[in-house]
C-alpha positions in Angstrom: 0.2 -0.2 0.2 1.1 3.1 -1.4 2.0 6.0 1.8 -0.2 8.9 1.8 1.4 12.1 0.9 2.3 14.6 3.4 2.2 18.5 2.9 3.2 21.5 5.2 1.1 24.3 5.1 3.3 27.6 6.2 0.6 29.5 8.6 -2.4 28.5 10.2 -4.6 31.6 9.2 -8.1 30.8 7.9 -7.2 31.1 4.4 -4.4 28.5 5.0 -7.4 26.4 7.1 -9.1 26.4 3.6 -6.2 24.4 2.2 -5.9 22.2 5.0 -9.3 21.4 4.7 -9.0 20.6 1.3 -6.2 18.6 1.3 -7.5 16.5 3.9 -10.6 16.1 1.8 -8.1 14.8 -1.0 -6.7 12.1 1.5 -3.3 13.8 2.3 -1.4 13.8 5.6 -1.6 17.7 6.4 1.1 19.3 8.6 0.9 23.3 9.4 3.3 25.5 11.4 3.1 29.1 12.7 4.8 30.9 15.6 1.7 30.1 17.6 -1.4 28.4 17.7 -3.2 31.0 17.2 -5.3 30.5 14.1 -8.2 28.3 13.1 -6.1 26.1 10.6 -4.6 24.3 14.1 -7.7 22.8 14.6 -7.8 21.4 11.3 -4.1 20.2 10.5 -3.1 16.1 11.1 -0.1 17.8 13.1 1.1 21.2 14.1 4.6 22.8 15.4 5.7 26.2 16.7 7.9 27.1 14.3 7.8 30.8 13.0 6.9 30.5 9.0 10.1 32.8 8.5 12.7 30.3 10.4 13.8 28.5 7.5 16.6 26.1 9.1 14.0 25.2 11.1 11.4 24.6 8.7 13.8 22.6 6.8 14.7 20.0 9.8 11.1 20.0 10.1 10.8 19.1 6.7 13.4 16.2 6.7 12.4 14.6 10.1 8.8 14.0 9.1 9.8 13.1 5.4 7.6 15.9 3.8 6.7 16.2 0.3 5.4 19.5 -0.6 6.1 22.9 1.5 3.2 25.5 0.5 1.1 28.3 1.4 -1.8 29.9 0.8 -2.6 33.7 0.8 0.4 34.8 2.2 3.2 36.9 0.5 5.7 36.3 3.2 5.7 32.4 3.4 5.6 31.9 -0.5 9.6 33.1 -1.0 10.4 30.7 2.1 8.5 28.1 0.8 9.8 28.5 -2.8 13.3 28.8 -1.7 12.9 25.2 0.4 11.5 23.6 -2.4 14.2 24.3 -5.0 16.7 23.5 -2.1 15.0 20.3 -1.3 14.2 19.5 -4.8 10.4 19.3 -3.9 7.8 20.5 -6.4 7.2 24.2 -6.9 5.3 26.4 -9.2 7.4 29.6 -9.5 11.2 30.1 -8.0 12.3 32.2 -4.8 13.4 34.6 -7.0 10.1 35.6 -8.6 8.3 35.0 -5.1 10.6 37.5 -3.8 10.3 39.7 -6.5 6.2 40.1 -6.2 6.4 40.2 -2.5 8.1 43.6 -3.0 6.2 45.7 -4.7 9.2 47.7 -5.5 11.0 44.9 -7.3 8.0 44.4 -9.1 7.7 47.5 -10.4 11.3 47.8 -11.4 11.0 44.2 -13.2 8.0 45.0 -15.0 10.0 48.3 -15.8 8.7 52.0 -17.2 6.7 51.8 -20.4 5.8 48.4 -19.5 1.5 48.3 -20.4 -0.3 47.9 -16.8 2.3 49.3 -15.2 2.2 52.4 -12.6 4.2 55.5 -12.6 6.1 54.8 -9.1 9.0 56.2 -6.6 11.0 54.5 -4.1 12.2 56.5 -1.1 14.0 55.8 2.3 13.2 59.1 3.7 10.5 61.5 4.1 13.1 64.4 2.9 13.4 63.2 -0.5 12.1 65.0 -3.8 8.5 63.8 -4.5 8.1 63.2 -8.3 4.5 62.0 -8.2 1.6 64.5 -8.6 -0.9 64.5 -5.5 -2.5 62.5 -4.9 -0.8 59.3 -5.1 -0.4 56.0 -2.8 2.3 55.6 -0.1 2.9 52.3 1.0 5.2 49.7 2.4 7.5 48.0 -0.3 7.2 44.5 1.7 4.0 44.1 3.9 1.1 42.5 3.1 -2.9 42.2 4.2 -3.3 46.4 3.1 -0.7 47.5 6.0 0.3 50.8 5.6 -1.8 51.7 2.5 -2.4 55.3 2.2 -4.0 58.0 -0.2 -2.3 61.1 0.1 -3.4 64.1 -1.2 -0.5 66.5 0.0 2.9 67.4 1.3 1.4 68.0 5.0 -0.2 64.6 4.9 2.9 62.9 3.1 5.0 64.1 6.0 2.4 63.4 8.8 1.9 59.5 7.9 5.2 58.8 6.3 6.9 56.9 9.4 4.1 55.5 10.6 3.6 53.9 6.6 7.3 53.0 6.7 7.4 51.0 10.1 5.4 48.8 8.3 8.0 48.1 5.7 11.0 45.5 6.7 13.2 46.6 4.3 12.6 50.2 5.3 11.6 51.3 2.0 8.3 52.9 1.0 6.9 53.3 -2.5 4.8 56.1 -3.9 2.5 54.8 -6.9 0.7 56.7 -9.3 -3.3 57.0 -7.8 -5.9 55.4 -10.4 -9.2 57.0 -10.1 -11.5 54.1 -11.2 -12.8 51.3 -10.2 -10.7 47.8 -8.8 -10.8 44.5 -10.0 -9.6 41.4 -8.2 -8.4 38.7 -11.2 -7.8 34.9 -9.9 -6.3 33.1 -12.6 -4.1 30.0 -13.4 -1.1 29.2 -15.7 0.4 26.3 -17.5 3.4 26.6 -19.5 2.9 30.2 -19.4 -0.3 30.1 -21.4 -3.5 31.6 -18.9 -5.8 28.5 -18.7 -7.8 29.6 -16.1 -9.2 33.7 -15.7 -12.2 35.6 -13.9 -12.6 39.0 -13.0 -14.5 40.5 -9.9 -15.2 43.7 -8.9 -13.2 44.9 -5.9 -15.7 46.9 -3.6 -13.8 48.6 -0.6 -14.9 50.2 2.3 -15.3 53.7 1.7 -13.3 55.3 4.7 -10.6 52.9 4.7 -8.3 53.0 1.7 -7.9 49.7 -0.2 -9.5 47.7 2.4 -11.8 45.2 0.9 -15.7 44.8 1.6 -16.8 42.4 -1.1 -16.3 40.9 -4.2 -18.6 40.5 -6.7 -18.6 38.2 -9.9 -19.3 38.5 -13.0 -17.6 42.3 -13.3 -19.7 44.5 -14.1 -17.1 47.2 -14.4 -14.7 45.9 -16.5 -16.2 46.4 -20.6 -16.0 42.8 -22.2 -14.4 45.0 -25.0 -11.2 45.5 -22.2 -10.9 41.6 -21.3 -8.9 40.7 -24.5 -6.4 43.4 -22.9 -6.4 42.6 -19.7 -5.8 39.1 -20.5 -3.0 40.2 -22.6 -1.5 42.6 -19.8 -1.5 39.5 -17.4 -0.1 37.1 -19.4 2.8 39.5 -20.3 2.9 40.0 -16.9 3.4 36.5 -15.9 5.7 35.6 -18.2 8.2 38.7 -17.5 8.0 38.0 -13.9 8.5 34.1 -14.9 4.8 32.8 -13.0 4.6 30.1 -15.5 2.6 27.8 -13.6 0.1 27.2 -10.8 -2.1 30.1 -9.4 -1.8 33.8 -9.5 -3.8 36.8 -8.1 -4.2 39.8 -9.6 -5.5 43.2 -8.0 -6.1 45.8 -10.6 -7.8 49.4 -11.3 -9.2 50.4 -14.3 -8.3 54.6 -15.3 -11.3 54.8 -17.9 -11.2 51.2 -19.8 -7.6 50.5 -19.5 -6.7 48.2 -16.6 -3.7 48.7 -14.4 -1.8 46.4 -12.0 -1.6 47.5 -8.4 -0.2 44.0 -7.2 0.3 40.6 -8.5 1.6 37.4 -6.5 2.0 34.0 -7.5 -0.5 32.1 -5.4 -3.8 31.8 -4.2 -5.3 35.0 -2.9 -6.2 35.9 0.8 -10.2 36.6 0.3 -11.2 32.9 0.0 -12.1 33.8 -3.7 -11.5 29.8 -4.7 -14.6 29.7 -2.5 -16.7 32.3 -4.4 -15.4 31.0 -8.1 -16.3 27.4 -7.0 -19.8 28.6 -6.5 -19.8 30.7 -9.6 -18.1 28.2 -11.9 -17.8 25.0 -10.3 -14.4 25.3 -10.6 -11.8 24.3 -7.2 -8.8 26.3 -7.5 -7.6 24.9 -4.4 -7.8 21.2 -5.4 -6.7 22.1 -9.0 -3.4 23.6 -7.4 -2.6 20.5 -5.0 -3.5 18.2 -7.9 -1.2 20.2 -10.4 1.8 20.5 -7.6 1.2 16.5 -6.5 0.2 15.0 -9.0 0.9 17.2 -12.2 -2.7 17.1 -13.3 -4.4 20.2 -14.8 -7.6 18.1 -16.2 -10.2 20.4 -14.2 -8.9 23.6 -16.3 -9.7 22.0 -19.7 -13.4 23.1 -19.2 -15.6 25.1 -16.8 -19.0 26.9 -16.5 -19.8 30.6 -15.5 -23.5 30.7 -14.0 -25.9 33.2 -15.6 -26.0 34.7 -12.0 -24.4 37.5 -10.1 -22.4 35.9 -6.7 -20.9 37.7 -4.2 -18.4 37.3 -1.2 -18.7 39.6 1.8 -16.6 40.2 4.6 -17.4 41.1 8.1 -14.8 43.6 9.4 -14.7 45.3 12.9 -12.3 47.6 14.3 -9.1 45.5 16.1 -9.0 44.7 20.0 -13.0 45.0 20.0 -14.7 42.1 20.9 -16.5 40.1 17.7 -19.9 41.2 17.1 -22.0 39.0 14.4 -25.2 39.9 16.1 -26.2 42.2 13.0 -25.3 39.3 10.4 -27.4 36.6 11.8 -30.2 36.6 8.5 -27.1 36.7 5.9 -25.2 33.9 7.7 -28.3 31.7 7.9 -28.9 32.4 4.3 -25.5 31.9 2.9 -24.5 29.6 0.3 -21.4 29.5 2.5 -19.7 31.5 5.1 -16.8 30.9 8.0 -16.5 33.2 11.2 -13.1 33.5 12.1 -13.7 34.2 15.9 -16.2 33.1 18.6 -18.9 35.7 19.4 -17.6 38.0 21.9 -13.5 37.0 21.4 -11.3 39.6 21.0 -9.9 40.7 17.8 -6.0 40.8 16.9 -4.9 43.5 14.6 -3.6 42.4 11.1 -4.4 45.7 9.0 -4.7 47.7 12.3 -7.6 49.4 11.4 -10.7 47.4 10.4 -10.1 43.5 10.1 -11.9 40.9 8.8 -13.7 38.7 11.3 -15.8 36.5 8.9 -17.4 36.3 5.3 -20.3 34.8 3.4 -21.4 33.9 0.1 -24.5 34.6 -1.8 -26.1 35.5 -5.0 -27.5 38.7 -5.7 
C-alpha cells in the first residue's frame, strides 16, 4: 500500500485553514506550522508545530524529520519566498522560483522588474527618507514595499499629509523602503487565474468593492465584473499573461489586483499564489471550478485536467466580509440573516472574542457567500 503524501502548510490563518481542509478531503496527511497556535488552521491540521514561518532552517529540519513531500502556503506573500526557497534546495515540487516569489513580495522589485513603459505598470517612486524630492503629483498612494494585508496603505493628497504619515507607513516595511504609486481613480478589480507552461488556462475578474473610510480595505467581491467592459477583457488578459511571463510566473495559480483608468486596466499587485480572500470558494460556487484542489493536484500529481472546462453561471455571486475595529469584541449579531441564508460562510472568531490587529484599522472577522 502506497503511503499517503504529506504536505506542510506555512501558516494557520483562515486562508491556510481552507487549504488544510481541502487537502484532508483529498486524502493527504497535513502538517502546519506557525509561531503560535492562534489561527483556525491549528484545529484542522493532522499535525501542528510552533515554528515561525520565516525560520527557514527550522522548517527544513522539520521537513526532513517527517518526510514531508510538499511545502506550500495560501494567501501569504511572506510565506511564498520561504516555501519556494526550501523547495528549490530540497528538490521538492514547486511552481515558481524563490526569486520570482521575492520580486512579487516586494512592490519596488515588482515595479522595477516590469519596468517603465510596461503596459499596465504604474508610475512609481521608491524612497528611504521623508526629505527626498517627490516626483509624483498629488494625490498618490503611499505604502510599504513589502507588507501584506493592506497594512500601511494610504492615499496622500498633500505634502503635509505625506510628512504626517510617512514614518507610520515606513514602520510596516521590513526593508525600510516606502513606495509611492500613481493613483488610479477608477474601480478596482480582483483577477484570479491559473497558468500552465506560460499560457493562461483560467481567468475570472470580479469587482473589488472597498470600504469608503479605509483606503484599499476589501468589503465585497462581486462576480462577474460589471465594471470591466467586455471589449477590454482581451486587453486585460493580454496584459496579465505578459506580466506573468515577464515575472516568470509560468505555472500555478496567480492573483492580480487591478484598477481601471477609463477602460485601461493597471496592475496594483500581482502574486504567484491563491489570494487571501477565499476567492477559490466564490469561484467554485460561480463556475464549479475549485482552484484549491486544482493547485494541489497540479503540484502533487502534475494533473491540471480540471482546467480543461469550466461553466460560469448566468447569475451574480458575491463574497462579503464582516469587518470590525481590532481590539474589540467580535460581534456577529447584525448578520444573523445573511449568515443563515448564505451559500457558505466562515467566522474567524467566536462571538465576543477579542479581535487581533492585522491591518490595524478594520479587520476581517468572517465572510459569507451569496447570490444577488
